[in-house]
N, C-alpha and C positions, 0 to 999 in steps of 0.2 A: 503493500500499501504506499503509494504517494505522502507523502510528510506533507499537512496543512503550508508548509514555507515554504517550497520548490510547488504551489501551484501555479502561483501567480509567474514566475517563469516559463512553468513548463506552457501555461496561456497565452504566453506571450508567444514565444517558435512557433507553437503549433501556428498563432495566429499570423506571423511572418509567413510560414512554409504555403499558409491558401494566399496569402496575399502573389507572393511571388508566380507560384503557377498561377492564376487570373493574368501578369501580368507575362507569362514566360506563350502562356495558349494566344496571346491575342496576337504577339512575334511569330505567334507554329503559324497562325492562321493568315496573317498581311502573308506569308512565303510563301506556304502551301496551295494556297486558292487561289482562281484566276475573275479577277474584275470582272462582274458579270455591270453592264452597261445597258439602266437602263432611263432611259430620254426623258420619263415622264417626273422622272426622283429623280432627274437633274437643279428643276424648281425649287424641291426640295434643302437638296443640299444646299444651294447657294441662297435662303434664306436664312437655314440657321447661322450659315457664315456670317451674314448680313447684321443678325441680332447680335451676337457674341461681336462683331467687328471694331463697337468703339474703344470694350470693354483692350480689347486685343491693341486698341491703335497706344492705349494711353501704356499699357506695360513695355510695346515697343519705344516708347518716350522717356520713358522709364531706366528701363538697362541702356538704352544710349547714355542717358547725361552721368548715372554711372559709375561711370570708369572716372571723371571729373571730377570725383567728389573731393581724391588728396586734395588732387593741384589745388583746387578752389577754394578750401580749408587751410593750407599754407597761404595761400597770395593775401585769404583775407588778415593770418592770421600778421605775416611783415608788410603789407599796407594798412591798418589799424586798429583803433587804441589800445591793447591787450592790458585793465588795469587791474593792477596783479594783489596779491593777497588782501580785496576789499575783506568786511568782515560779510557775512552769510549765518541765516538764520535754515539751520534745519527741522522743517517741522512735520512732530512722529501722529499724525491722528489714531487713535485705538480705539475701538471698540472690542472688547473680548479679545486683548490679544495674550491672552497671560501663556502661550504658548513660543512664539516666536518674538519677543515684545525687547531680552535679553540681547540677544545676536543680535536685532537691530543695528539697536544704543551703544553696546559694544562696537560694531563695524564702524558707526561714526567717528566715534572715539578716539580709532586708531589708524582715523586718514589723515594722510599729509597734507592734506590744509590748513592754518596753522590759525584763523580767525574766524572759530565757530563757537555761536549758540548753541545749545539745542532744545528746545521745546517741545513735552511729549503731551498730546491734547488727552484723557478719558472720555473721553465722550458718552459717560453715563453705562459704566461698564459694570456688569452684574458676576463677575466671575474674578479671580484673585490679576486681577488687572492691576490696581494701586497697591496693591501692600507691596507685592513684587519692585515696580517701578520706583515709590520711597524711598523700599530698598536697598533699591541698588541706592537711588541720587546718596541717603544718607552713606552709606558704600565709601560712593564716587569723591563723597570730599573729605573724608578723612583717610582712606588709605592712597588716595592718589596725589602725589605730586599736576595732575592736569592742569590747564587754563582755561581750559573747555568748562564754560559754566552751562546745568541741564536747569530750565525753567516745568516748572508739571502747571499742570490745570487740568484744575477736577469741574468736571461739565458736568448737567442734569445730561441725558441725550436729545439731542438735537436735528441730528443727522454729522454727515463729514465736512460741508459746508462748511457750517455755521461751525464746528470746532475750528478749521481752518482757518475762520476769519477773525476766530476768537484769539487764536495763539498768530498770528497775521499781525494784531492790538497790541500784542504785547514785545516784539521782535526790536528786535535795534540794527539786524544786518542791514544790507548795499542791496542784498542779494537777498531771494526766500526760495530757502530748493524744500521740496515736499519729498518725503517716501514711505510707502507703507509701512506697517510694525507688523507684516511677514516679509520683510523684503531684508535685504543683507546687501550694503557698496561694498567695490575695491576701498583702498586703502588709497589710486587716484584718483577715485570716481568723483572725485567733490571741485578737483582741481582742473580735469576732463574738462566737466558740464563748463565754470564756469571763463575756458578759454575761447569760450565760443562769442560774448559779445563782445564785440571785437568795434561794436561800434552805438549811438546811444537812442538806436533805433532797432535793435535788437533786441526785445525783452520776451521770450521768451527760449528756453533751450532745453530738448526731450534727449533724458539717456537712454540707452542699453539695456533691456529689458531682457533678464533672461530667464527661461522657468527654471530652475535647480533645483525642485522633485522631479523624476523621472527612470522612476521605477515600473510603474506600470504602465503599460501600455495609451491608456486616456492622457499621462503626466505628459511622454515622449510623444501623443501628438498636438498635445500644448506647444513645447521644445521645438519641434518643424514647425508649427503657426506658428510664436515666437518667429523665428528666425525670421524666417519669408517676407512675414509682415513688415518688419524693422527696418530690415536694410533694402527698403524701396525706401525710407526715411531720407536715405542720402541723395535723392532725386531732389525730392521735396526739396531738404534743408541747402540745395545750391542754389533753387528761388524762390529763397527765405517766404517758403508757404505751407510748416509742417503743422497743420489744423486739428492734429490729434495728439498732445502733450502731454501723456498718460501718467499720472497721478503718485505710481509708484518712484519715478525718477523724473523731475523736474526744475526745475529752478527759473528763478523768473527775477526780474528789476522791480523791486518792493515800491518804487517810484512809481511801477508804472500799472503795478498793480492794484494800489492805490487808488492812480487817477480815469480806471476802470470801470471803479468800485465794487472791487476788491468780489469772492469766490460766488459765486448765484445762488444764495440758502433755497433755490425751488423746483434745482433739477437734480437728479440725483446723480447724471457721470458732470460734475460741476468743475474737471481734465477738461473735458469734452472743449465746451464750451465757453472754459477761458481763453482757450489756445484758439477756440473760432472768435471766442470777440477782439482777442488782441488784435488778430489780424485785421477783424472788421474795422480795426479803429488807427486801420491803416502801417500797424508795426512788424516786425517780422520777427516768425520763426522756425528754432534751428534745430537741429542734428547730430549729437558729438555719437560717434561710434563707439570710442575706447570708455564713457563714461556708464560702468557699467552696474547696474543694480538685478540681482538675483531675487526674483521671488517666487515663490508658493501658487502652484497653480493650483483649480480644484481638482481631487481624487477622485471624486465620482460622479456621476453623468447627472445624478441629479442637480449637485452644486456648480455642475457648469452648468447645465443647461439656465439656471435661474441665472448665474454671470452672465452669459448670455445676451437674457430677459432687458438682465438695468446697463448691460451698456448699450446693446440696441434703441434702447426704448430711450437710453438719454440722450444716443446720438441726433434719433429721429425728431425730439424735441429741440435740440441745438438748433438742426436744419432749417426748422418754423423758424425759430428766433429769428435769427441770420439768412431768413430766406433776400433779404435784397446785399449782401455779399452775395447771392448766383448772376454769373451773365453781369455781373460792377467792372464799367471800364473805366470805373474814378483812378487819378493815375499813380494813389498812393495800395492800389490793390493788382495784385500781380496776376496774367494772366494764364496763368499757368494753372492758379488755386482757381475764377473765376470761372473758366471757361475749361477747365479738362477735370482736375482735382477734382468740386464739390458738385456738379452735377455725373459727371462717370460714378460717384462715389450715388446719390439718390437710382441712377438707372443703371447700378449693379444689382439695388435692393430692388429693384424693380421684375429685373432679370430673372433675380432668386426667385421669388414668385409665380415665376414660372418654368424655371429649371427641369421639375419631378417631368412636365409636358415635351417639353426639350430632348431632352434627354434619352426617354423612349421613343425617339422618331428619330432619334439621331442614332442609337442604337439597334435599335428596326431596320433601318437602311444600310446601315451599318453590314450587319449580320446578313440581311436580304441581298443584300448587294455583294457581299467580302470587300466589300473598300474597307481597310484594312488601317493604310497607311495612315491617313490623316491619322488616327492614334495613335499609330504609334508615333509621327512625326510629335504631337504631343507628349509623351509620357519621356520621347527620349528629349524632347529640349528642356519638360521641366526638371527632369533627373538631373540637365547640364546644369541649369539655374540654381539648382538645390546645390550643387558640389561646387559652386562659383562659391556662393552664400559662403559654403562650413571656410574654405580657401582666403576668403576676405575680411571673414568675423574676425573681433580684436579677441574674440571665446577661441576659434577656432577649434584650440586641443578639449574644448568641452565641449566644442561638440561635435567630434569627429565619431559617435556613435550616431551620427544619425546621416551617415553614408550606405551604414547598411538599409535605410528607407529611402535614400533616393530613389532607386529603381521604382518605388511601389506609393510615393509621394502622392502621386494623381490619384490615385484609390483613398486617399488620409484623408482627402479636400475634399472628397466627395462627402466622406461623413463630415464633415466639418462645418460643409455645405449642411448639410442635418441637421449641426447645431442650430446656423445663423438660423434656418428656411421658422425651425419654433420658433423661436425670438421673437425671427419677423413679425410672423403671423399673430402670438400671443402681444406686441407691440400694440399693433396693428389698432387688438386687440383689445386693447386696457384705451388705446386712446379714441376708440371708440365709448366705450365708456367713465372719458372723466376721471376714468382712476390713478393714484399716485401711488407708484413704488418704497417698499425701506431701504435700507442700506442694512446690504444682504447679510450673509454670513454663512460659510461653513463651516465642516468640521477641518481640523487646522492641525496639522502634525508636523508639519515641520522641515526649516532644512536641516540636513546633514552636513557638519564641518567638510566633512571628507571631500561634497560634489564638487567645489572651488576650483580654483585652475591657483591661488592667489594660499601664502598660507593660511592654514584654517584658524579661523574668529575666538579666538582664545581671552580668556583674563585674568592676571588674578583677584579682581577685587574679590572680595569672601565679606557675602550680605551683612547687614549686624538687621537687631529689629527692625520692624517697620516706623517709621517716623514719619507724617504727615505732613507732608513740604506742597500741599496746599497754596492755589494760589486764587485769590478773589477779586 
């Protein structure tokens, strides 16, 4: 009898073999069957291509731009004015984060950036978050000579955006960085993210968020998804148009945050709304591929479904709120953002609604006509892109496990589309009913130290008895 601890491994291997078998079958059929030409089906094939053409064109533009990312970054740093060692306030909102918040705090404390303050905002946690944080702060004050000051706010539950605004109100830094309480950063993350503020109009910079838990198939799927998605932010950064600056690794100019009114407390995805609002005000947003933050992705399907519901719903509300940004021709709005990124983001959601039907038609035609070569081309193309992404990511060693998934990534992306589809349907239903979503929570297991390419995040700090350091 197989021990229970080996079941996930056996399941993963079986699933991997199945997906490779499907992929191999596609290649076999492509090279061992003769194409049957049906003139009546040519139109069907053309229509499907036309439907997906705008999205394909967007990816082509991004792939052509990405090779220039490093060159553009070096040019900006050499010609711009990097404000070295300006003060930065790191905001850590927490709601029932007893599992991972100590690792988050320790990772910030070992940063090689010198001028830091940390602000932990406890948003009405009902677990042991309060006692854990207060003990740690007291131990930090007594047992270390660190110049980093840790502030602590204990609030009644009011949502992540309100927690961030409360932290922003007592922050003293020139920059403000947010990191989730289930995440850890590398020593040079803050240094690398602040280097992108090369002129006064750069208002926000997104870090490179990586899924750190990768034992289960659902976690590996998210690791691949994050790698694929964040890689394209390089193109967005070239055009100063990163419209999703995720809260797990986001840095802002504090004065601009205050100028645009702080985080929107009416939206569940305050980070997406803030970065879009910043762009609407004519400021620039960028991406720092070497500013790495590891985060914990949901480890079960239900949690993943709910996470994506929150993301999708918040993004739709953001699009509605900033609808005037679409196709804007104002000088301070980049055409790449207003005529390509945002319109095609909505277009992609529309095609997602009908993707099941379109795929049924496409695969029906493929099997009926033995026309497998377009599918082979898609598999090779996606595999090649992912392989290049792994090589060129700043954490390529950490992502080396994804090489084995590259040939079957095309199937994994269909699974991700199913997750996104349910989120879209539920979001539209929620919009129709004019209901609200809450800051959702799932079971945390914590990130393991050995998962990281940098040395393990350790601390010699011993916890003392709890002392309430609440700031009111």
